[in-house]
TORBA-892718 format. One record per residue (C-alpha): residue number from 1; residue in three letters; y, z, x. Coordinates in Angstrom, 2 decimals, m for minus. Last residue first. Layout:
NUM|ALA|Y|Z|X $
...
END
This chain:
52|PHE|m0.50|m8.26|m14.79 $
51|TYR|3.26|m7.77|m15.25 $
50|GLY|3.16|m3.95|m15.22 $
49|ARG|1.25|m4.04|m11.94 $
48|ALA|4.21|m5.83|m10.34 $
47|ILE|6.21|m2.57|m10.34 $
46|THR|3.37|m0.74|m8.58 $
45|LEU|2.94|m3.69|m6.22 $
44|ILE|6.62|m3.57|m5.25 $
43|ALA|6.58|0.19|m4.69 $
42|ALA|3.39|0.05|m2.61 $
41|THR|4.79|m2.78|m0.49 $
40|VAL|8.02|m0.84|0.07 $
39|ALA|6.08|2.27|1.09 $
38|GLY|3.86|0.33|3.50 $
37|ILE|6.85|m1.41|5.07 $
36|ILE|8.69|1.88|5.54 $
35|ALA|5.69|3.73|6.96 $
34|GLY|4.80|0.85|9.28 $
33|MET|8.39|0.63|10.51 $
32|LEU|8.50|4.34|11.24 $
31|LEU|5.16|4.38|13.07 $
30|ARG|5.88|1.16|14.93 $
29|ASN|9.25|2.25|16.32 $
28|GLY|10.62|m1.09|17.41 $
27|THR|8.52|m4.22|17.11 $
26|ARG|5.23|m5.32|15.53 $
25|ALA|5.15|m3.15|12.42 $
24|GLY|4.88|m5.91|9.83 $
23|LEU|1.20|m6.83|10.22 $
22|VAL|0.01|m3.23|10.27 $
21|ALA|2.30|m2.17|7.42 $
20|ALA|1.39|m5.18|5.28 $
19|LEU|m2.32|m4.47|5.79 $
18|GLY|m1.90|m0.80|4.95 $
17|SER|0.11|m1.55|1.82 $
16|ALA|m2.40|m4.16|0.65 $
15|ALA|m5.38|m1.87|1.25 $
14|GLY|m3.75|1.12|m0.41 $
13|LEU|m2.64|m0.83|m3.47 $
12|ILE|m6.03|m2.50|m3.87 $
11|LEU|m7.84|0.83|m3.63 $
10|THR|m5.45|2.50|m6.06 $
9|TRP|m5.84|m0.43|m8.50 $
8|LEU|m9.62|m0.03|m8.43 $
7|ASN|m9.45|3.54|m9.73 $
6|ILE|m12.69|5.23|m8.81 $
5|THR|m14.04|7.83|m11.20 $
4|LEU|m16.64|10.32|m10.02 $
3|ASP|m18.25|12.38|m12.75 $
2|PRO|m19.02|16.05|m12.29 $
1|MET|m22.60|17.36|m12.64 $
END
């Protein structure tokens, strides 16, 4: 039977990026702004992971 491994950092990264995208995409093209804000948040948290 295969093992299931859940990476906690992936869950935290996805939740934080999604939350930032939803809160940040209030004006303009919401889909584009949400994608950009989510990507930037994911990049920043990935870099910050090295400091924790």
